[in-house]
VEXMITOR-635280 format. One record per residue (C-alpha): residue number from 1; y, z, x. Coordinates in steps of 0.25 Angstrom, whole numbers. Example, Ala and Ser with C-alpha at 12.3 -4.5 7.8 and 13.67 -1.06 7.14 Angstrom:
// VEXMITOR-635280
<r><num>1</num><py>-18</py><pz>31</pz><px>49</px></r>
<r><num>2</num><py>-4</py><pz>29</pz><px>55</px></r>
//
This chain:
// VEXMITOR-635280
<r><num>1</num><py>87</py><pz>-136</pz><px>51</px></r>
<r><num>2</num><py>74</py><pz>-136</pz><px>58</px></r>
<r><num>3</num><py>78</py><pz>-124</pz><px>67</px></r>
<r><num>4</num><py>82</py><pz>-116</pz><px>54</px></r>
<r><num>5</num><py>69</py><pz>-118</pz><px>48</px></r>
<r><num>6</num><py>62</py><pz>-114</pz><px>61</px></r>
<r><num>7</num><py>69</py><pz>-101</pz><px>61</px></r>
<r><num>8</num><py>66</py><pz>-98</pz><px>47</px></r>
<r><num>9</num><py>51</py><pz>-101</pz><px>49</px></r>
<r><num>10</num><py>52</py><pz>-92</pz><px>61</px></r>
<r><num>11</num><py>58</py><pz>-81</pz><px>54</px></r>
<r><num>12</num><py>48</py><pz>-82</pz><px>42</px></r>
<r><num>13</num><py>37</py><pz>-82</pz><px>52</px></r>
<r><num>14</num><py>42</py><pz>-70</pz><px>59</px></r>
<r><num>15</num><py>44</py><pz>-62</pz><px>46</px></r>
<r><num>16</num><py>30</py><pz>-66</pz><px>41</px></r>
<r><num>17</num><py>24</py><pz>-62</pz><px>55</px></r>
<r><num>18</num><py>31</py><pz>-48</pz><px>54</px></r>
<r><num>19</num><py>26</py><pz>-46</pz><px>40</px></r>
<r><num>20</num><py>12</py><pz>-49</pz><px>43</px></r>
<r><num>21</num><py>12</py><pz>-40</pz><px>56</px></r>
<r><num>22</num><py>18</py><pz>-29</pz><px>47</px></r>
<r><num>23</num><py>7</py><pz>-30</pz><px>37</px></r>
<r><num>24</num><py>-4</py><pz>-30</pz><px>48</px></r>
<r><num>25</num><py>2</py><pz>-17</pz><px>54</px></r>
<r><num>26</num><py>-1</py><pz>-11</pz><px>40</px></r>
<r><num>27</num><py>-16</py><pz>-16</pz><px>40</px></r>
<r><num>28</num><py>-26</py><pz>-5</pz><px>37</px></r>
<r><num>29</num><py>-30</py><pz>5</pz><px>27</px></r>
<r><num>30</num><py>-22</py><pz>17</pz><px>22</px></r>
<r><num>31</num><py>-26</py><pz>29</pz><px>14</px></r>
<r><num>32</num><py>-20</py><pz>40</pz><px>6</px></r>
<r><num>33</num><py>-28</py><pz>51</pz><px>0</px></r>
<r><num>34</num><py>-22</py><pz>61</pz><px>-9</px></r>
<r><num>35</num><py>-26</py><pz>73</pz><px>-19</px></r>
<r><num>36</num><py>-19</py><pz>74</pz><px>-32</px></r>
<r><num>37</num><py>-24</py><pz>87</pz><px>-36</px></r>
<r><num>38</num><py>-36</py><pz>90</pz><px>-45</px></r>
<r><num>39</num><py>-40</py><pz>87</pz><px>-59</px></r>
<r><num>40</num><py>-42</py><pz>98</pz><px>-69</px></r>
<r><num>41</num><py>-57</py><pz>98</pz><px>-66</px></r>
<r><num>42</num><py>-54</py><pz>100</pz><px>-51</px></r>
<r><num>43</num><py>-57</py><pz>86</pz><px>-46</px></r>
<r><num>44</num><py>-48</py><pz>81</pz><px>-35</px></r>
<r><num>45</num><py>-38</py><pz>70</pz><px>-38</px></r>
<r><num>46</num><py>-38</py><pz>61</pz><px>-26</px></r>
<r><num>47</num><py>-32</py><pz>48</pz><px>-23</px></r>
<r><num>48</num><py>-36</py><pz>39</pz><px>-11</px></r>
<r><num>49</num><py>-27</py><pz>27</pz><px>-8</px></r>
<r><num>50</num><py>-32</py><pz>16</pz><px>2</px></r>
<r><num>51</num><py>-23</py><pz>5</pz><px>6</px></r>
<r><num>52</num><py>-28</py><pz>-7</pz><px>14</px></r>
<r><num>53</num><py>-18</py><pz>-16</pz><px>20</px></r>
<r><num>54</num><py>-21</py><pz>-29</pz><px>28</px></r>
<r><num>55</num><py>-13</py><pz>-42</pz><px>31</px></r>
<r><num>56</num><py>-20</py><pz>-48</pz><px>18</px></r>
<r><num>57</num><py>-23</py><pz>-37</pz><px>9</px></r>
<r><num>58</num><py>-18</py><pz>-24</pz><px>3</px></r>
<r><num>59</num><py>-27</py><pz>-15</pz><px>-6</px></r>
<r><num>60</num><py>-24</py><pz>-1</pz><px>-11</px></r>
<r><num>61</num><py>-36</py><pz>8</pz><px>-17</px></r>
<r><num>62</num><py>-32</py><pz>21</pz><px>-24</px></r>
<r><num>63</num><py>-44</py><pz>29</pz><px>-27</px></r>
<r><num>64</num><py>-46</py><pz>43</pz><px>-33</px></r>
<r><num>65</num><py>-46</py><pz>52</pz><px>-45</px></r>
<r><num>66</num><py>-47</py><pz>42</pz><px>-57</px></r>
<r><num>67</num><py>-41</py><pz>31</pz><px>-48</px></r>
<r><num>68</num><py>-47</py><pz>18</pz><px>-41</px></r>
<r><num>69</num><py>-36</py><pz>8</pz><px>-39</px></r>
<r><num>70</num><py>-38</py><pz>-5</pz><px>-31</px></r>
<r><num>71</num><py>-25</py><pz>-11</pz><px>-28</px></r>
<r><num>72</num><py>-21</py><pz>-24</pz><px>-21</px></r>
<r><num>73</num><py>-8</py><pz>-22</pz><px>-14</px></r>
<r><num>74</num><py>1</py><pz>-30</pz><px>-5</px></r>
<r><num>75</num><py>6</py><pz>-23</pz><px>8</px></r>
<r><num>76</num><py>20</py><pz>-27</pz><px>12</px></r>
<r><num>77</num><py>22</py><pz>-23</pz><px>26</px></r>
<r><num>78</num><py>35</py><pz>-22</pz><px>33</px></r>
<r><num>79</num><py>35</py><pz>-15</pz><px>46</px></r>
<r><num>80</num><py>32</py><pz>0</pz><px>44</px></r>
<r><num>81</num><py>32</py><pz>-2</pz><px>29</px></r>
<r><num>82</num><py>21</py><pz>-6</pz><px>20</px></r>
<r><num>83</num><py>23</py><pz>-8</pz><px>5</px></r>
<r><num>84</num><py>10</py><pz>-8</pz><px>-3</px></r>
<r><num>85</num><py>12</py><pz>-17</pz><px>-16</px></r>
<r><num>86</num><py>3</py><pz>-18</pz><px>-28</px></r>
<r><num>87</num><py>-3</py><pz>-32</pz><px>-30</px></r>
<r><num>88</num><py>-14</py><pz>-29</pz><px>-40</px></r>
<r><num>89</num><py>-27</py><pz>-21</pz><px>-42</px></r>
<r><num>90</num><py>-39</py><pz>-25</pz><px>-35</px></r>
<r><num>91</num><py>-44</py><pz>-34</pz><px>-47</px></r>
<r><num>92</num><py>-30</py><pz>-41</pz><px>-47</px></r>
<r><num>93</num><py>-24</py><pz>-35</pz><px>-59</px></r>
<r><num>94</num><py>-11</py><pz>-28</pz><px>-59</px></r>
<r><num>95</num><py>-16</py><pz>-18</pz><px>-69</px></r>
<r><num>96</num><py>-25</py><pz>-6</pz><px>-66</px></r>
<r><num>97</num><py>-39</py><pz>-5</pz><px>-72</px></r>
<r><num>98</num><py>-33</py><pz>2</pz><px>-85</px></r>
<r><num>99</num><py>-24</py><pz>-10</pz><px>-87</px></r>
<r><num>100</num><py>-11</py><pz>-3</pz><px>-82</px></r>
<r><num>101</num><py>-1</py><pz>-10</pz><px>-73</px></r>
<r><num>102</num><py>2</py><pz>2</pz><px>-63</px></r>
<r><num>103</num><py>9</py><pz>-6</pz><px>-53</px></r>
<r><num>104</num><py>18</py><pz>-19</pz><px>-53</px></r>
<r><num>105</num><py>13</py><pz>-30</pz><px>-44</px></r>
<r><num>106</num><py>21</py><pz>-29</pz><px>-30</px></r>
<r><num>107</num><py>25</py><pz>-14</pz><px>-33</px></r>
<r><num>108</num><py>25</py><pz>-6</pz><px>-21</px></r>
<r><num>109</num><py>14</py><pz>4</pz><px>-22</px></r>
<r><num>110</num><py>18</py><pz>12</pz><px>-10</px></r>
<r><num>111</num><py>25</py><pz>10</pz><px>4</px></r>
<r><num>112</num><py>19</py><pz>14</pz><px>17</px></r>
<r><num>113</num><py>29</py><pz>16</pz><px>29</px></r>
<r><num>114</num><py>26</py><pz>19</pz><px>43</px></r>
<r><num>115</num><py>36</py><pz>30</pz><px>47</px></r>
<r><num>116</num><py>36</py><pz>39</pz><px>60</px></r>
<r><num>117</num><py>21</py><pz>37</pz><px>62</px></r>
<r><num>118</num><py>18</py><pz>40</pz><px>47</px></r>
<r><num>119</num><py>14</py><pz>32</pz><px>35</px></r>
<r><num>120</num><py>23</py><pz>35</pz><px>24</px></r>
<r><num>121</num><py>19</py><pz>31</pz><px>10</px></r>
<r><num>122</num><py>30</py><pz>29</pz><px>-1</px></r>
<r><num>123</num><py>23</py><pz>28</pz><px>-15</px></r>
<r><num>124</num><py>29</py><pz>18</pz><px>-24</px></r>
<r><num>125</num><py>22</py><pz>12</pz><px>-36</px></r>
<r><num>126</num><py>9</py><pz>19</pz><px>-32</px></r>
<r><num>127</num><py>11</py><pz>34</pz><px>-32</px></r>
<r><num>128</num><py>1</py><pz>45</pz><px>-31</px></r>
<r><num>129</num><py>4</py><pz>57</pz><px>-40</px></r>
<r><num>130</num><py>14</py><pz>66</pz><px>-34</px></r>
<r><num>131</num><py>17</py><pz>57</pz><px>-22</px></r>
<r><num>132</num><py>32</py><pz>53</pz><px>-23</px></r>
<r><num>133</num><py>37</py><pz>55</pz><px>-9</px></r>
<r><num>134</num><py>34</py><pz>46</pz><px>3</px></r>
<r><num>135</num><py>24</py><pz>52</pz><px>13</px></r>
<r><num>136</num><py>12</py><pz>50</pz><px>22</px></r>
<r><num>137</num><py>1</py><pz>47</pz><px>12</px></r>
<r><num>138</num><py>-7</py><pz>34</pz><px>17</px></r>
<r><num>139</num><py>-13</py><pz>34</pz><px>31</px></r>
<r><num>140</num><py>-19</py><pz>23</pz><px>38</px></r>
<r><num>141</num><py>-34</py><pz>24</pz><px>37</px></r>
<r><num>142</num><py>-38</py><pz>22</pz><px>51</px></r>
<r><num>143</num><py>-27</py><pz>32</pz><px>56</px></r>
<r><num>144</num><py>-35</py><pz>44</pz><px>49</px></r>
<r><num>145</num><py>-45</py><pz>45</pz><px>61</px></r>
//
């Protein structure tokens, strides 16, 4: 029985270690900037996403035309895949400043996947206008140099 418990604890420890290492591989800042056209008055409609991932924290800031979202997220890493899930807004509420629940808690906002040297985004609950196909959207901030 002790041998069985030892093996179970060993397996759990290895799984936890792999999950922590996978999360650490994703540590850093990721950015995506897009233009969604212009307003009737000619103003550019821009959106800027900044995802910050660390072993203990995940935040998503979305700024741009009539947008300023501050989201606490959960980053679930598994090898080359990172699922970014909604936890709450920065103030702890699950409703936006207008009192609307846009996302359900734990909803996958988007998925990042390292594939063939590229970072592929698949939009889920968070979906910028007109972006329905997976593609190269986010870049790691320090890889812009």
